[in-house]
N, C-alpha and C positions, 0 to 999 in steps of 0.2 A: 156826575156819577157819584153814588154813595160810597163814602170811605168805609172800608172794612178793616177792623183792628183785631189782630190776634192777641187776646188778653194775656195768654200764658207767656208769649214771647215778650210782650210789653213789660210785664212785671218782672220776669226773670232777667231781663237785660237792663233793668233800672237799678238805681241806688235804693238803699233802705231809708226811706224818708222819716222825718220826725213823726208824722201822723201814723205811719205804719208801726213805728215803735210804741206809740201811745196805745194802739190796738193790742199789741203784744203785752203791754203792761196791764191793761184791763183784763185780758185773758189770764194773766199770771195771778192776779189777785183772786180771781174766781177759784183757781186751783189751790191757793193757800187755804181758803175756807173748806174746799173739798178734802184736802189732806187732813185738816183738823177733825172734821166730822167723821171721816173714815175711821180714825183711831180713837175717837172720844170714848167709846165703850171700853177699850182696853185700859184707859186711864181710870175709868170709873169702877171697874169690876172689883178691885180690892175693897173699896168703900161699900159697894152693894153687898158683898159677901158678909161684911160685919153688920150692916143695917138690917138686912133681910134674913140673916142667919141661915144661909144656904151653902151648899158645897160649891167649889169652883167649877165642877163638872156640869152644874146646872146651866152655866152660861155658854157651853159649847153649842147647843142648838140656836141660841140667840145670835152668836157670832156667825153661825152657818147661814141662817136665814137672811142676815144682812148681806152676806156675800151672794146669796141666791138672788136677792133684790138687785144687786149690782150686775149679776149675770143677765138679768132681764133688762135692766135699765140701759146697759151698753148697746145691744143691738136695736132696742126700741129707739133710744136716743140717736143712734147712728142712722137708722132708717128715716127718722123724722128730720134729721139734719140734711140728708141727701134729697129728701122729697120737698121739704118746706123751708129750708134755710138753716145755716149754722147758728145764726143769731137767735131766733126764737127758741130753738132747741136748747141752747146753752142757758138762756135766761130762765126757761121753765124748769130745767133740771136744778139750777141753783135754788130757785124758789121752793121746789119740792123738798130738797134735803134741809133747807132752812126751817120750813114749817114743821117737818117731822122731828127735827132735833129739838126745837124749842118746846114742842108738845111733850117730848119725852121727860122733860123736867117735872111734869105733873103726874107721872104714872106712879102706881103703888103695887105693881105686881108684874109677873112675867108675861101675862097675856098681852097687855098694851105695850110693854117694852118690846116684845117680839114683833108685834104688828108695825109699830112705828120704826123699828129697825129695818124692816123690809122696805118701807117708803124712803127712809134715809138712803138705803142701798140703791134704790131705783134712781134717785136724784144724783148721787155721787157717781154711779155707774155710767150715766149718760153725759156727765160733765166733761171728763178728760178726753174722750174721742172727739167731741165737737170743738173743744179748745185746741187740740192737736191739729185738726183739719183747718180751722179758721186761721190759726197762726201760720200754718204751712202755706195756705193760699194767699195770704197777705205778703209773705216774705219773698224776696228774690231768691232764685235757686241757690246761689252761693251762700246766702244767709239762712237758708231754711233749717238745716240741722241746729244751728245756733239759736234761732228764734223758737223752735219747738222746745228745745232743752231749757231755754230761759223761762219758759212757762212751766214746764214740768218739774223744774228744780223746786218749784213752789209746793209740790206735793209733799216731799219730806220736810220742806221748810214749814209747811202748815203743821206737820206732826211735831217738829222741833218746838215751834212756838206754842203748840198745844201742850207739850210736855212741860214747858216752863210755866205756862199759865195754870196747868193742872197742879203743879207743885205749890203754887201760890193760892189758888182758889179753893182746892179741896179742903185744906185744914181750916179755912175761914168760912166758906159758904157751902161746903159739901158738894156732892155730885150733881145736885139739882141746879146749883148756881153755875156749875161748869156747863151743863146742857143749855141753860138759859142764854149764856154768852155765846156758846157755839152755834145756836140757832138764830139769835137776833142779828148778829153781824152779817151773815150771808143774805138775810132777807132785805136788809138795808142796801146791800150792794147790788142785789137784783134790780132794785129801782134805779140805781146809778147806771147799770148796763142798759136798762130800758131807754134811758135818755141819751147815752153816749156811745154805745157799741154799734158799729156799722155791720152790714152784711158782707160776706165774702164777695170780692169783685168777680172771682171766677164763677161763683154761683149765679150772680146777677147776669153775667154774660150769656148764660144759657137760656134766659127768658127775655125775649125781645120787648115785651111790655114794660120791662124794668130798666131798659137801656138809658132812659133819661136820668134815672136815679144813679146808674153806674157812672154816667158822665160827671155828675156832681161829685161822686166819691173820688173819681180819678183826678178831678181838679184839686181836691183837698190833698191828695197824695203828691201832686206836682205835675200832672199831665193835663194838657188843655186840648179838648176836642169840641167841635161845633155840634149843635143839636142835629139829630138825624144820623149821627155816626152809627154804623152797624158793628157788632162785635161777634167774635167766635172764639171758641176754646179748642185748640188743636188736640187736646186730650179727649175730645168728645167724638169718637168715630160712630155717631149714631145715637148714643145714649140710651139704647133700648133696655139695658140691664141695670138701670139706676136703682141702687138699693137692693140688688138681688144677691142672695147667698150663693146661688149657682154660679154667678159671675166670678166669685172668688176662686173657683176651681176650673176656670176656663183655661184652655191651652196657654202655657207661658206663665200662669199664676198658681197652678195647683201645687207645685213643689214649694213655691215661696210661702203660700198659705200654710202648708203642712209644717214647714220649718218654724214659721212665726208662732203657730199655735203651740208647738212643743215648747219653744223657748218661753212664751208667755205663761204657760201652765206651770212650769217648774219654778221660774224666777218669781212670779207673783205669789206662788204657793209658799216659797221660802220667806218672802217679805211679810206676808200676812200671818205666818206663824210667829213672827216677831211682833207685828203690830197688835195682834190679839192676845198673845200669851206671854210675852216677855215680862211685863210687870208682875203678873201672877206667879210666873216661875221664880222670879227673884225674891218675891215676898215669901213664897213657900220655903225658900232656902234661908229665911231669917233676915233678909234685908228690909229696911224701913220702906214705907210707901213713897216717901220723898226720894230716896235713893233709886228705887225701882222706876219711878217716873222720870228721873234724871237719866237713867240708863237708856230708856226709849228715846228721850230727847236727844242724847248724844248720838245714838244710832241714826236719827234723822239729820242731825247736824253733819255727821259724816257723809250722809247722802247728798246734802247740799253741796259740800266740797267736791264730792265725786262727780256730780252732774256738771259742775262748772269746769272741772278739769277735763272731763270727756267732751264737753262742748268745744274746748280748744283743740282736742286731739282729733276729733272726727273730720273737720274740714281739711286738716293737714294729712292725716293718714288714711282717710276713708273709715268705714264703719266695721269692716270684718275684723281686722287686727285688734282694735281696742275692745270690741265686744267679746271676742273669744278669750282674749287674755284676761279681761275683767271678770268674766264668769269663772274661769279656772282659779284666778287669784281669790275670788270670793269664796270658793270652796275651800281653798287652803286657809283662809282667815277663820272660817268656821271650825276647821279642825284644830287650829291653834288655840281656840277657846277651850278645847278639851283639857288643855294644860293649865288653865287659869283656875285656881281654887276660889270657891264662893263661900265666904265665911261671914256670919252675921256681924261680927265686931272687928273684922279685919280691915285692911287697907283695900279699897275698891278701885283705886285709880287704874290699875292694870286691866281690870275687867272692863271698866268704862272705856278705856282707850281701845281695847280690842273690839268692843261693840261698835265704836265709831268707825274703825277700819272696815269691819264687815258691812256696816251701813253704807259707807263710801262706795264700796265695790258693787254691792247688790243693787243699790238705787241708781248708780251710774249706768249700769247695764240695762236696767228696766226702763228708764226714761229714754235711753238711746233707742230702744226697740220701738217706741212710739214714733220717733222720727224715721226709723227704718221702714215701718209699716206705711207711714204717710208717703214715703218715697216709692215704695213698691207698687201701690195701687193708683190707678188713674182717677181723675176728678169725679167721674160719674159714680164710682163705688168707693171712694176714698174714706168717707165717714163710716160706711158699712164695714169696710175692710179693717179699719183701725178698731171699730167697736167690737167686732166679732173676735179679733185677736185679744182685746182686753177682756172680753167675756170668758174666753177659754182660760185666761189667767185668773179670773174671779172664781172659776170652778176649782182651779188648783187651790186658791185661797180658802174656798168653802171646805174642801176636804181637809186642809191643814187645820181649820177651825174645829172641825168635828173630832179630829184625832188629837188636838192639842192637849187636852186634859190627860189623855192616856200617855202621850209622849212625856209630859211633865212627870207623871207618876212613874214612868220608866227610868227617869233620872236625867241629869243634865247631859251626860254623854250621848244619850239617844237624841236629845234635843239638838245639840250641835251637829251630830252626825247627819241628822235629817236635813239640816240646812246645807251641809256640804254636798250631799248626794244630789239635792235639788239643783244646785248651781252647776254641777257637772252635766246633768241632763239638759239644762238650759243651754250650755255651751254646744252640746250635740245638735240641738235644734237650730241654733244660729249658724253652725257649720253647714247645715243642709240648705240654707238660703243662698241662692246664687246672686241675686240682684242687690248686693250691698251698695250703700252709698259710696261713690268713688271719692278719692282725694281731689282737692281743688284743681290740681294740675292736670287731672284726667277728665274733668267734667266735659270739656268740649269734644273729647274723643270717645265718650261713652255712649253706645247706641241705646242703652237703657234709659239714660237721661232724656234723650230725644223722644223716647216713646212715652215717657210719663209726665212730661211737663208741657 
């Protein structure tokens, strides 16, 4: 009799092997490049304003179309990942934003800057959903929030490293040198992934013609099965709605989807208002380009710390408490910035510290929401569910980019207040979600866990 193995139960009941951690590391490096290329225009805008002799408001449409590209790339990448595999979708997305970024180093006007920003957005938009899903499907259930967050921590880490790199490269090689580096590195890494990155075992389990490949992958993880073993995924009750937007609003998921979309819209809108406009806002107030780039780098560094802290909190406390408290604390930290003076020749340490705290809270909440979305949706629509949530977030970021110049013109008080209001709205969306990830001690007794893994 042919042995049938439930791949979900097998992986969720096993330890987190060295090979699975290697896959997580590869995915994490892809996110570092993604985070850098998302923010690269924000670093370059002050230099472009001086070189091209244009107003800062001229870059609002460029930032917006980049986020529009991300809004397209998210669902397209998610659909591709659900239909054809997480691995090819991720590699193609990284290659797209790498080529588009390095090509931007050659432009001499807004037309090609805008066109290539769209393609950069398409690639970066499709990367994070597929990384989140691939990581979630390789990790055991108990390690899933930690695994997803250890990859997504690299999103602000990429921005932090990008800020440090921009502070060194821009004075020496200009914005073109920054784009050349920002595009060349992910292209090289796409080749590394082509050689070393495996497909998701849960995706392979859904296709009988690829079971032999799955057996080889499981052997590398530490499980031994004879040829001819059959596999199933208990989260696949038919698989008819694979990649379907309608499935996200099926009974039992409609409320979760609505809450996630609200939270993503406002939280990512807040973050992209910082990514796209913080350096410009600070330089307008008289701070140097190096100080402004350092401010964004510290914001991202705070995000790295926050993600690591929340990665420890979520398994112990579950996701509801840390996400709601983090959102409200993020709003409070933005309001605190209203009290910090911005002076061209003053001491900027308090400003930088407050930016780090706000980045800690906002990014911790944002990346935790990717893990939450991966928990809420079943395998057949997981990449699509995560991708559409991220896309709604990109739309929030797009609107923030369009109004960013106006917000800066209205003053720093309007800028910080907008960040605060956005985080309060994100908290409201997270409160609406019912199926939060439970604490470790409640995993076995949670009916939602049994339904999603």
